DRENDO-1510 file (C-alpha; in Angstrom, 1 decimal, always signed):
<recs>
REC; n; res; u; v; w
REC; 1; MET; +92.8; -5.9; -64.3 .
REC; 2; THR; +95.1; -8.4; -62.7 .
REC; 3; PHE; +94.4; -12.0; -62.9 .
REC; 4; PHE; +97.6; -13.5; -61.2 .
REC; 5; THR; +100.5; -12.3; -59.4 .
REC; 6; ASN; +103.6; -13.6; -57.8 .
REC; 7; ASP; +107.1; -12.4; -57.0 .
REC; 8; PHE; +108.1; -12.5; -60.7 .
REC; 9; LEU; +105.0; -12.4; -62.8 .
REC; 10; THR; +102.1; -10.0; -63.3 .
REC; 11; LEU; +99.5; -11.0; -65.8 .
REC; 12; GLN; +97.2; -8.2; -66.9 .
REC; 13; LEU; +94.4; -8.1; -69.5 .
REC; 14; GLY; +96.3; -7.9; -72.8 .
REC; 15; LYS; +99.8; -8.2; -71.4 .
REC; 16; VAL; +102.1; -10.4; -69.5 .
REC; 17; GLU; +105.1; -9.0; -67.7 .
REC; 18; HIS; +108.1; -11.0; -66.3 .
REC; 19; THR; +109.5; -8.2; -63.9 .
REC; 20; LYS; +112.7; -9.9; -62.9 .
REC; 21; TYR; +113.8; -10.6; -66.5 .
REC; 22; ASN; +112.0; -7.6; -68.2 .
REC; 23; ILE; +110.0; -9.7; -70.5 .
REC; 24; THR; +106.7; -8.3; -71.9 .
REC; 25; LEU; +104.5; -10.6; -74.0 .
REC; 26; TYR; +101.4; -9.0; -75.4 .
REC; 27; ASN; +98.2; -10.9; -75.9 .
REC; 28; VAL; +96.3; -11.3; -79.1 .
REC; 29; GLN; +92.9; -13.0; -79.5 .
REC; 30; VAL; +92.7; -15.5; -82.4 .
REC; 31; PRO; +89.9; -17.3; -84.1 .
REC; 32; ALA; +88.9; -20.4; -82.1 .
REC; 33; LEU; +89.2; -22.6; -85.2 .
REC; 34; MET; +92.6; -21.3; -85.9 .
REC; 35; SER; +93.9; -21.9; -82.4 .
REC; 36; SER; +92.3; -25.4; -81.9 .
REC; 37; GLN; +93.9; -26.8; -85.1 .
REC; 38; ALA; +97.3; -25.5; -84.4 .
REC; 39; LEU; +99.9; -27.0; -82.0 .
REC; 40; ILE; +102.5; -24.7; -80.4 .
REC; 41; ALA; +105.9; -26.5; -79.7 .
REC; 42; LEU; +108.6; -25.1; -77.3 .
REC; 43; PRO; +111.9; -26.9; -77.2 .
REC; 44; ALA; +113.2; -26.2; -73.8 .
REC; 45; TYR; +116.3; -26.6; -72.0 .
REC; 46; ASN; +116.8; -25.2; -68.4 .
REC; 47; GLU; +114.1; -22.6; -68.9 .
REC; 48; GLU; +112.6; -22.6; -65.4 .
REC; 49; LYS; +112.9; -19.0; -64.8 .
REC; 50; VAL; +110.7; -17.9; -67.7 .
REC; 51; LEU; +108.8; -20.9; -69.1 .
REC; 52; GLY; +105.8; -20.3; -66.9 .
REC; 53; CYS; +105.6; -16.8; -68.1 .
REC; 54; VAL; +105.7; -17.9; -71.6 .
REC; 55; LEU; +103.2; -20.6; -71.1 .
REC; 56; GLN; +100.7; -18.3; -69.3 .
REC; 57; SER; +100.9; -15.8; -72.2 .
REC; 58; LEU; +100.1; -18.5; -74.7 .
REC; 59; ARG; +97.1; -19.6; -72.8 .
REC; 60; HIS; +96.0; -16.1; -72.3 .
REC; 61; ALA; +96.2; -15.5; -76.1 .
REC; 62; GLY; +94.0; -18.4; -76.7 .
REC; 63; TYR; +96.4; -21.1; -77.5 .
REC; 64; THR; +95.6; -24.4; -75.5 .
REC; 65; HIS; +97.3; -27.0; -77.7 .
REC; 66; ILE; +100.8; -26.7; -76.4 .
REC; 67; VAL; +103.8; -29.3; -76.4 .
REC; 68; VAL; +107.0; -28.6; -74.3 .
REC; 69; VAL; +109.9; -30.8; -75.4 .
REC; 70; ASP; +112.1; -31.0; -72.3 .
REC; 71; ASP; +115.5; -31.5; -73.8 .
REC; 72; GLY; +117.1; -33.1; -70.7 .
REC; 73; SER; +116.8; -30.1; -68.4 .
REC; 74; THR; +118.4; -30.3; -65.0 .
REC; 75; ASP; +116.2; -27.8; -63.4 .
REC; 76; ALA; +112.4; -27.4; -62.7 .
REC; 77; THR; +111.5; -27.1; -66.5 .
REC; 78; ALA; +109.5; -30.1; -66.7 .
REC; 79; ARG; +107.7; -29.7; -63.4 .
REC; 80; ILE; +106.6; -26.0; -64.5 .
REC; 81; ALA; +105.4; -27.5; -67.7 .
REC; 82; ARG; +103.2; -30.0; -65.8 .
REC; 83; ASN; +101.8; -27.3; -63.6 .
REC; 84; TYR; +100.4; -25.7; -66.8 .
REC; 85; ARG; +98.9; -29.1; -67.9 .
REC; 86; VAL; +100.6; -29.0; -71.3 .
REC; 87; HIS; +101.8; -32.0; -73.1 .
REC; 88; ILE; +105.3; -32.9; -72.3 .
REC; 89; ILE; +108.0; -34.8; -74.3 .
REC; 90; SER; +110.9; -35.5; -72.1 .
REC; 91; PHE; +114.5; -36.5; -73.1 .
REC; 92; PRO; +116.6; -38.2; -70.4 .
REC; 93; ARG; +119.5; -36.3; -71.5 .
REC; 94; ASN; +120.3; -33.1; -73.6 .
REC; 95; LYS; +120.1; -34.1; -77.2 .
REC; 96; GLY; +119.9; -30.6; -78.9 .
REC; 97; LYS; +117.4; -28.3; -80.6 .
REC; 98; GLY; +117.2; -30.4; -83.7 .
REC; 99; SER; +116.2; -33.5; -82.0 .
REC; 100; ALA; +113.6; -31.5; -79.9 .
REC; 101; LEU; +112.0; -30.1; -83.1 .
REC; 102; ARG; +111.9; -33.5; -84.9 .
REC; 103; ALA; +110.0; -34.9; -81.8 .
REC; 104; ALA; +107.6; -32.0; -82.0 .
REC; 105; ILE; +107.2; -32.6; -85.6 .
REC; 106; SER; +106.5; -36.2; -85.3 .
REC; 107; TYR; +104.0; -35.5; -82.5 .
REC; 108; ALA; +102.1; -32.9; -84.5 .
REC; 109; ILE; +101.9; -35.4; -87.4 .
REC; 110; LYS; +100.7; -38.3; -85.2 .
REC; 111; LYS; +97.9; -36.1; -83.5 .
REC; 112; ARG; +97.0; -34.8; -86.9 .
REC; 113; TYR; +97.2; -31.1; -86.2 .
REC; 114; LYS; +96.6; -28.9; -89.3 .
REC; 115; ALA; +99.6; -26.7; -88.4 .
REC; 116; LEU; +102.6; -26.6; -86.1 .
REC; 117; VAL; +104.1; -23.4; -84.8 .
REC; 118; THR; +107.6; -23.5; -83.1 .
REC; 119; MET; +109.0; -20.8; -80.9 .
REC; 120; ASP; +111.7; -20.4; -78.3 .
REC; 121; ALA; +111.0; -20.9; -74.7 .
REC; 122; ASP; +113.0; -18.1; -73.4 .
REC; 123; GLY; +110.6; -15.4; -73.8 .
REC; 124; GLN; +112.2; -13.7; -76.9 .
REC; 125; HIS; +109.1; -14.3; -79.2 .
REC; 126; ASN; +105.8; -12.7; -78.9 .
REC; 127; PRO; +102.5; -14.7; -79.1 .
REC; 128; LEU; +101.0; -11.8; -80.9 .
REC; 129; ASP; +103.0; -12.9; -84.0 .
REC; 130; ILE; +101.6; -16.4; -84.1 .
REC; 131; ALA; +98.3; -15.2; -85.7 .
REC; 132; SER; +100.3; -13.5; -88.5 .
REC; 133; LEU; +102.2; -16.7; -89.2 .
REC; 134; LEU; +99.1; -18.9; -89.3 .
REC; 135; ASN; +97.5; -16.3; -91.6 .
REC; 136; GLY; +100.6; -16.9; -93.9 .
REC; 137; LEU; +99.7; -20.4; -94.0 .
REC; 138; GLN; +96.7; -19.5; -96.0 .
REC; 139; THR; +98.7; -18.9; -99.0 .
REC; 140; HIS; +101.9; -21.0; -98.3 .
REC; 141; ASP; +102.9; -24.1; -96.7 .
REC; 142; VAL; +105.5; -22.5; -94.4 .
REC; 143; ALA; +105.8; -19.2; -92.7 .
REC; 144; LEU; +109.3; -18.3; -91.5 .
REC; 145; GLY; +109.6; -15.5; -88.9 .
REC; 146; ASN; +111.8; -12.5; -89.8 .
REC; 147; ARG; +113.1; -10.5; -86.7 .
REC; 148; PHE; +115.0; -8.0; -88.9 .
REC; 149; ALA; +112.0; -6.7; -90.9 .
REC; 150; ARG; +111.0; -4.5; -87.9 .
REC; 151; HIS; +113.0; -1.7; -86.6 .
REC; 152; ALA; +113.6; -3.3; -83.1 .
REC; 153; TYR; +116.7; -3.3; -81.0 .
REC; 154; ILE; +118.8; -6.3; -81.8 .
REC; 155; PRO; +122.3; -6.8; -80.1 .
REC; 156; VAL; +125.2; -6.4; -82.6 .
REC; 157; TYR; +126.3; -9.9; -81.8 .
REC; 158; ALA; +122.9; -11.2; -82.7 .
REC; 159; ARG; +122.9; -9.3; -86.1 .
REC; 160; ALA; +126.4; -10.5; -86.8 .
REC; 161; ALA; +125.6; -14.1; -86.0 .
REC; 162; ASN; +122.3; -14.0; -88.2 .
REC; 163; MET; +124.3; -12.4; -91.2 .
REC; 164; LEU; +126.8; -15.3; -90.9 .
REC; 165; GLY; +124.2; -17.7; -90.5 .
REC; 166; ASN; +122.3; -16.4; -93.6 .
REC; 167; ILE; +125.6; -16.7; -95.6 .
REC; 168; VAL; +126.1; -20.3; -94.5 .
REC; 169; ASN; +122.5; -21.0; -95.2 .
REC; 170; ALA; +122.8; -19.7; -98.7 .
REC; 171; VAL; +125.8; -21.8; -99.3 .
REC; 172; PHE; +124.3; -25.0; -98.3 .
REC; 173; THR; +120.9; -24.5; -99.5 .
REC; 174; GLY; +121.3; -22.3; -102.5 .
REC; 175; THR; +118.4; -20.1; -101.0 .
REC; 176; TRP; +118.7; -16.7; -99.3 .
REC; 177; VAL; +116.4; -15.9; -96.5 .
REC; 178; SER; +116.5; -12.7; -94.4 .
REC; 179; ASP; +116.4; -14.6; -91.1 .
REC; 180; SER; +117.6; -18.1; -91.4 .
REC; 181; GLN; +118.0; -18.7; -87.6 .
REC; 182; CYS; +114.7; -17.6; -86.3 .
REC; 183; GLY; +113.0; -20.1; -84.2 .
REC; 184; LEU; +109.6; -18.6; -84.7 .
REC; 185; ARG; +108.1; -20.6; -87.6 .
REC; 186; ALA; +104.7; -22.2; -88.8 .
REC; 187; TYR; +104.1; -25.2; -90.9 .
REC; 188; THR; +101.1; -26.8; -92.5 .
REC; 189; ARG; +100.6; -30.5; -92.0 .
REC; 190; ALA; +101.3; -31.0; -95.8 .
REC; 191; ALA; +104.7; -29.5; -95.3 .
REC; 192; LEU; +105.5; -31.5; -92.2 .
REC; 193; VAL; +105.0; -34.9; -93.7 .
REC; 194; LYS; +107.3; -34.0; -96.6 .
REC; 195; LEU; +110.3; -33.0; -94.3 .
REC; 196; ARG; +113.1; -35.4; -94.0 .
REC; 197; LEU; +115.3; -34.2; -91.3 .
REC; 198; HIS; +118.5; -35.6; -89.6 .
REC; 199; SER; +119.8; -32.7; -87.6 .
REC; 200; THR; +120.3; -32.9; -83.9 .
REC; 201; HIS; +121.3; -29.3; -83.0 .
REC; 202; TYR; +121.0; -25.7; -84.4 .
REC; 203; GLU; +121.8; -26.8; -87.9 .
REC; 204; ILE; +118.1; -28.0; -88.2 .
REC; 205; ASP; +117.2; -24.4; -89.0 .
REC; 206; THR; +119.1; -24.6; -92.3 .
REC; 207; GLU; +118.4; -28.1; -93.0 .
REC; 208; ILE; +114.6; -27.2; -93.1 .
REC; 209; ILE; +115.1; -24.4; -95.5 .
REC; 210; ARG; +117.1; -26.9; -97.6 .
REC; 211; GLU; +114.1; -29.3; -97.4 .
REC; 212; LEU; +111.8; -26.5; -98.5 .
REC; 213; LYS; +113.8; -26.1; -101.8 .
REC; 214; ARG; +114.3; -29.7; -102.4 .
REC; 215; LYS; +110.6; -30.6; -101.9 .
REC; 216; HIS; +109.3; -27.4; -103.7 .
REC; 217; ILE; +107.5; -26.4; -100.4 .
REC; 218; SER; +106.1; -22.9; -100.7 .
REC; 219; TYR; +107.1; -20.5; -98.0 .
REC; 220; THR; +106.8; -16.9; -97.0 .
REC; 221; GLN; +108.7; -14.6; -94.6 .
REC; 222; ILE; +106.7; -12.8; -91.9 .
REC; 223; PRO; +107.9; -9.8; -89.8 .
REC; 224; VAL; +108.0; -10.8; -86.2 .
REC; 225; ARG; +108.8; -9.1; -82.9 .
REC; 226; VAL; +111.9; -10.1; -80.8 .
REC; 227; ARG; +112.8; -9.0; -77.2 .
REC; 228; TYR; +116.3; -9.5; -76.1 .
REC; 229; THR; +116.3; -9.3; -72.3 .
REC; 230; ALA; +119.1; -9.7; -69.6 .
REC; 231; TYR; +118.0; -13.3; -69.3 .
REC; 232; SER; +117.9; -14.3; -73.1 .
REC; 233; LYS; +121.2; -12.5; -73.6 .
REC; 234; SER; +122.9; -14.3; -70.8 .
REC; 235; LYS; +122.2; -17.5; -72.9 .
REC; 236; ARG; +124.5; -16.9; -75.8 .
REC; 237; THR; +125.6; -20.4; -76.4 .
REC; 238; LYS; +124.0; -20.3; -79.8 .
REC; 239; GLN; +126.0; -17.5; -80.9 .
REC; 240; SER; +129.3; -18.6; -79.9 .
REC; 241; PHE; +132.1; -18.9; -82.3 .
REC; 242; LEU; +132.8; -22.6; -81.4 .
REC; 243; MET; +129.0; -23.4; -81.7 .
REC; 244; GLY; +129.0; -21.9; -85.2 .
REC; 245; LEU; +131.9; -24.2; -86.2 .
REC; 246; GLU; +130.2; -27.2; -84.9 .
REC; 247; THR; +127.0; -26.2; -86.7 .
REC; 248; ILE; +129.0; -25.8; -90.0 .
REC; 249; ALA; +130.6; -29.2; -89.6 .
REC; 250; ARG; +127.2; -30.9; -88.9 .
REC; 251; LEU; +125.8; -29.2; -91.9 .
REC; 252; VAL; +128.7; -30.6; -94.2 .
REC; 253; THR; +127.8; -34.1; -92.9 .
REC; 254; ILE; +124.0; -33.7; -93.7 .
REC; 255; TYR; +124.9; -32.0; -97.0 .
REC; 256; LYS; +126.6; -35.3; -98.2 .
REC; 257; LYS; +123.4; -37.4; -97.5 .
</recs>
């Protein structure tokens, strides 16, 4: 049964397909109480091509409390978010993933949500896995997505970047996690109020893990799906060598605090 169609998106019962960029996001129904008390946060920078698909998939899965942090986008990202009537936090200029996540955390605390789920806005993550993360919060304060626990196709450059990220993370935090750079994570309110974060860019993923150890916040690692598409692979800034060096330099600065 088709609910909505246009040139790029076909939404069917249980499945959302973005045909141009080969994105498939499968729907899962979650308990109303769980979805009503959890905020889904998407940091977004120039994601006009897929953001609508991602938001439609989240809505179809039962998640209505969504915040898009528009990180100074120069395209139609903010307009598309407004069309879906989600809450929008807009930056006048690009500040980085860390700044966007910190804004989302502050908003979740202010609005007294019991849980916050963060996910990428480029269609890599599957809403099906949000329920698993939230279930993980029944026994832990944080649930970290692990893309490598499943036998899924992951490009060589992504595997190499993640391994390097895991090593850097272990050096700076003293903690080994299987997927230190995954953006799909869930936090209880109790965990959020303990986090003291200063990062402005991708180093926030490691800073959060350091805070988990420093504040003795319990966490679990949950297997999640990942989908690398032509679109997501075209946005390889995060995996660039120069970006990696910049991230390490920022971590050194944070580590000294």
